[in-house]
C-alpha positions in Angstrom: 22.9 156.1 262.4 23.1 158.8 259.7 24.1 161.4 262.3 26.9 159.1 263.6 28.2 158.6 260.0 28.3 162.4 259.4 30.2 162.9 262.7 32.7 160.2 261.7 33.2 161.8 258.3 33.6 165.3 259.8 36.2 164.0 262.3 38.1 162.1 259.6 38.3 165.2 257.4 39.4 167.3 260.3 42.2 164.8 261.0 43.2 164.8 257.4 43.7 168.6 257.6 45.8 168.1 260.8 48.0 165.5 259.0 48.4 167.8 256.0 49.5 170.7 258.2 52.3 168.5 259.5 53.3 166.6 256.4 52.4 169.2 253.7 51.3 166.4 251.4 49.0 163.3 251.8 48.5 160.2 249.7 45.2 158.5 249.0 46.4 154.9 249.6 48.2 155.9 252.9 45.2 157.8 254.2 42.9 154.9 253.4 45.1 152.5 255.3 45.4 154.9 258.2 41.7 155.4 258.7 40.7 151.9 257.6 38.3 153.1 254.9 38.3 152.6 251.1 40.3 154.8 248.7 37.0 155.9 247.2 36.0 157.3 250.6 39.3 159.2 250.9 39.0 160.6 247.4 35.5 161.9 248.3 37.0 163.5 251.4 39.8 165.2 249.5 37.5 166.4 246.7 35.1 168.0 249.3 38.0 169.6 251.2 39.4 170.9 247.9 36.0 172.5 247.1 36.1 174.1 250.6 39.5 175.5 249.7 41.1 173.7 252.7 43.7 171.9 250.5 44.6 171.5 246.8 43.8 168.2 245.2 46.5 166.4 243.1 46.4 163.1 241.3 47.9 161.0 244.1 46.3 162.8 247.0 46.5 166.4 248.1 48.9 169.2 249.1 48.5 171.9 251.7 47.3 175.4 250.8 50.6 176.9 252.0 52.5 174.9 249.4 50.2 176.0 246.6 50.9 179.8 246.6 51.5 181.7 243.4 55.3 181.3 243.5 54.9 177.6 243.7 52.2 177.6 241.0 54.5 179.5 238.7 57.4 177.1 239.4 55.2 174.1 238.7 53.8 175.7 235.5 57.3 176.5 234.2 58.4 172.9 234.9 55.4 171.6 233.0 55.9 174.0 230.1 59.6 173.1 229.9 59.0 169.3 229.8 59.4 168.0 226.3 59.1 171.6 225.1 60.6 171.1 221.6 58.2 168.2 220.9 55.3 170.3 222.1 56.4 173.2 219.9 56.6 171.0 216.8 53.2 169.4 217.6 51.6 172.8 218.1 52.9 174.1 214.7 51.6 171.0 212.9 48.2 171.2 214.7 47.8 174.9 213.8 48.2 174.0 210.1 45.0 171.9 210.4 42.9 175.0 211.4 41.4 177.3 208.8 40.8 181.0 209.3 37.1 181.4 210.3 37.0 178.1 212.2 35.3 177.6 215.5 37.6 175.6 217.8 37.2 174.2 221.2 40.3 173.6 223.4 40.7 172.0 226.8 43.6 172.7 229.3 47.1 171.3 229.0 50.6 172.8 228.3 50.6 171.4 224.8 47.4 173.4 224.1 49.1 176.5 225.4 51.7 176.1 222.7 48.9 175.5 220.1 47.1 178.6 221.3 50.3 180.7 220.7 50.3 179.5 217.1 46.6 180.1 216.6 46.8 183.6 218.1 48.6 184.6 214.9 45.6 183.5 212.8 42.5 185.5 211.8 38.7 185.2 212.5 38.9 182.2 214.8 36.3 181.6 217.5 37.9 179.8 220.4 35.8 178.1 223.1 37.9 176.9 226.1 37.8 176.1 229.8 41.6 176.7 230.0 42.6 180.1 231.5 46.1 179.9 230.2 44.8 179.2 226.6 42.5 182.2 226.8 45.3 184.4 227.9 47.3 183.5 224.8 44.6 185.2 222.7 44.3 188.3 225.0 46.2 190.6 222.5 44.7 188.9 219.4 42.0 191.4 218.2 41.3 189.4 215.1 40.1 186.3 217.0 37.2 185.9 219.4 37.7 183.9 222.7 35.0 182.5 224.9 36.2 181.3 228.3 33.8 179.0 230.0 32.8 180.1 233.5 32.6 177.8 236.5 34.6 176.5 239.3 38.3 177.1 239.0 41.0 174.4 239.5 43.8 176.7 240.7 46.9 174.6 240.3 46.3 173.8 236.6 44.1 176.8 235.8 41.0 175.4 234.2 37.3 175.8 234.8 34.8 173.0 235.4 31.5 172.1 236.9 27.8 172.7 236.2 28.2 176.3 235.2 30.9 175.5 232.6 28.9 172.6 231.3 25.7 174.7 231.0 27.5 177.4 229.0 29.2 174.8 226.8 25.8 173.5 225.7 25.2 176.8 223.9 28.0 176.2 221.4 29.1 173.9 218.6 32.5 173.8 217.0 34.2 172.7 213.8 37.1 171.1 215.7 38.2 170.2 219.2 41.9 170.2 220.0 42.2 168.0 223.0 45.4 167.8 225.1 45.6 164.5 227.1 47.6 162.9 229.9 47.2 159.4 228.6 46.3 157.8 225.2 46.3 154.0 224.6 44.4 151.5 222.6 43.4 149.7 225.8 42.7 152.7 228.1 41.4 155.2 225.5 41.8 158.9 226.0 42.4 159.7 229.7 43.3 162.7 232.0 44.8 163.1 235.4 42.1 165.6 236.3 38.8 164.0 237.2 37.2 167.5 237.4 37.8 168.1 233.6 37.0 164.6 232.3 33.3 165.1 231.9 33.6 168.6 230.3 36.1 167.2 227.8 33.6 164.5 226.8 30.9 167.1 226.4 33.3 169.1 224.1 33.8 165.9 222.0 30.0 165.7 221.6 29.8 169.3 220.5 32.3 169.2 217.7 32.7 167.8 214.2 36.3 166.7 214.4 38.4 165.5 217.4 42.2 166.3 217.1 44.2 164.9 220.0 47.6 166.5 220.7 50.0 164.4 222.8 53.8 164.0 222.9 55.3 160.5 223.0 55.4 160.3 226.8 51.6 160.2 226.9 51.2 157.4 224.3 50.5 154.0 225.8 49.8 155.6 229.2 46.6 155.8 231.2 45.6 158.8 233.3 43.4 158.8 236.3 40.0 159.6 234.6 38.6 158.2 231.4 37.4 160.7 228.8 36.6 158.7 225.7 37.5 155.6 223.6 40.1 155.8 220.9 37.4 155.3 218.3 36.1 158.9 219.0 39.4 160.4 217.8 39.7 161.5 214.2 43.3 162.7 214.2 46.4 162.5 216.4 49.3 164.8 216.3 52.4 163.5 218.1 56.2 163.3 217.9 57.9 160.4 216.1 59.5 158.0 218.6 60.2 154.3 218.0 58.9 153.4 221.5 55.3 154.2 220.5 55.3 152.6 217.0 53.2 149.6 218.2 50.6 151.8 219.8 50.4 154.1 216.7 50.0 151.0 214.4 47.1 149.8 216.5 45.4 153.2 216.3 45.8 153.4 212.6 43.9 150.1 212.4 41.0 151.9 214.0 41.1 154.5 211.1 42.8 157.2 213.2 44.8 159.6 211.0 48.2 160.2 212.6 50.6 163.1 212.0 54.1 162.5 213.3 56.4 165.5 213.6 
């Protein structure tokens, strides 16, 4: 029976690759309906195929390798960096003011944290621990700061490391503060991310630091990402941009003793 199950799994995954070659993008819900299996089963298939570098995993499903070349990556990155850029710049400047020279700071991935890193690269005697390749690159010419990039598996599209090796290395360090970029932040859903690969590592960072600073523009407030990271109660401070649409959420967070800086 076990051998039959392995054969069916292998055939389904081969068929997924065939569909992807024709359609360039596949959706979890559609694949689950097509094969008559659960969405959890399809996610497991896509995660395994991503590990084998046969496709690139995205939140809703997967895209083909040929649509994930460097040119497309750079276009996608530029789009992400340009989205709410002024808000992210203001958030980054306010966040950097919270960091003291000599601090040890952990940072996860996210475009807001890239902007924060640009501000912090102008500081002195910081030790930065990060799994974000783009964050580490911002410090590449900053001789007065030390940067530790966690090794591990690489998520190519969003340029971060994850997995057992990254987790093992992280256990060697503690930090004064963690600057956590997030895809969703709500009183109901907590701190969430679109990237299931990074969620566990982000939680481990929280456990290795004295203060959790979350940076999130208004489009992330009241939203829930794919993977849960931590409850709101773990957050000490939120830096966001002031928008009337998120006032109710911010009021609820303040009731939970979260300090909020609005820029």
